C-alpha positions in Angstrom: 3.7 19.9 -3.5 3.2 17.4 -0.6 1.6 14.3 -2.0 1.8 10.6 -2.5 0.9 8.8 -5.8 0.2 5.1 -5.9 0.6 2.9 -9.0 1.0 -0.7 -10.0 -2.6 -2.0 -9.7 -4.4 -4.0 -12.3 -6.4 -7.1 -13.0 -4.9 -10.4 -11.9 -6.1 -14.0 -11.5 -6.5 -15.7 -8.1 -3.2 -16.8 -6.9 -1.3 -14.2 -8.8 1.0 -11.4 -7.6 1.3 -7.6 -8.0 3.7 -5.1 -6.7 2.3 -1.7 -5.9 4.4 1.5 -5.6 3.9 4.7 -3.8 6.0 7.7 -4.7 6.2 10.5 -2.1 7.1 14.2 -2.7 7.1 17.4 -0.8 8.2 16.0 2.6 11.2 14.3 4.2 10.2 10.8 3.2 13.0 9.1 5.2 11.7 10.6 8.4 8.2 9.0 8.3 6.6 5.7 8.9 4.6 4.8 5.7 1.4 2.8 5.6 -0.6 0.9 3.1 -4.4 0.8 3.2 -7.2 -0.5 1.1 -10.9 0.2 0.7 -13.3 -2.2 -0.9 -16.7 -1.0 -2.3 -19.1 -0.3 0.6 -16.5 -0.9 3.2 -14.3 1.3 5.4 -10.7 2.0 4.7 -8.5 -0.7 6.2 -5.0 -0.4 7.5 -2.9 -3.3 6.1 0.8 -2.8 6.9 3.3 -0.2 8.0 7.0 0.3 7.7 9.0 2.6 10.0 11.5 5.1 8.7 14.3 2.6 9.5 12.6 -0.3 7.8 10.8 -2.2 10.6 7.5 -3.6 9.2 4.3 -4.3 11.0 1.3 -6.2 9.7 -2.1 -5.0 11.0 -4.5 -6.9 8.9 -4.7 -10.7 9.7 -6.2 -11.3 6.2 -2.9 -10.4 4.5 -0.4 -11.9 6.9 2.1 -14.1 5.1 0.9 -12.9 1.7 1.7 -9.2 1.6 5.1 -7.5 2.3 5.9 -3.9 2.7 9.3 -2.4 1.8 10.8 1.1 1.1 13.6 2.8 -0.7 14.3 6.1 0.9 16.6 7.2 -1.9 13.7 6.8 -4.3 11.1 8.1 -1.8 9.1 5.1 -2.6 7.2 2.5 -0.5 6.2 -0.8 -2.1 3.6 -3.4 -1.4 4.3 -6.9 -2.7 1.1 -8.9 -2.9 1.3 -12.6 -3.4 -1.3 -15.4 -3.4 -4.0 -12.9 -4.2 -7.6 -13.7 -3.5 -10.8 -12.2 -4.9 -11.4 -10.6 -1.5 -8.3 -8.6 -2.0 -10.1 -6.6 -4.7 -10.1 -3.0 -3.6 -8.6 0.4 -4.1 -5.2 0.6 -2.5 -3.7 3.7 -0.9 -0.6 4.7 0.9 0.0 7.5 3.4 2.6 8.6 5.8 2.1 8.5 9.6 1.0 11.0 10.8 -1.1 11.1 7.7 -1.3 13.7 5.0 -4.7 15.3 5.0 -5.2 14.7 1.3 -4.9 11.1 0.2 -3.4 10.0 -3.1 -5.5 8.8 -6.0 -5.0 5.2 -5.1 -4.5 2.2 -7.4 -7.2 -0.3 -8.2 -6.5 -4.0 -7.7 -9.0 -6.5 -9.1 -8.6 -10.2 -8.5 -10.7 -12.5 -10.7 -11.9 -15.8 -9.4 
């Protein structure tokens, strides 16, 4: 089954850290760029960061520059999102997807940052 499944979210205080994981299955993970997105209530899904199949990362969202880091482990078919210095405005559902994207998105993982 071709899918991605996110995990690692939770409730954290302002200034705290979380590491999200996204496990892929059903496709050749090592061949794809992977991306992290988030969607806050009432807002559109936002592209945050991407990592190429060879490990080159790109940050697309200015709001997370210097605070969020993307990495991957091709042997484990997993992409990670390290989130530091979290702010209340980082509260959202976080999703990963490959690029080109899967049609069906994973369940996401909720991150809530308390002020």
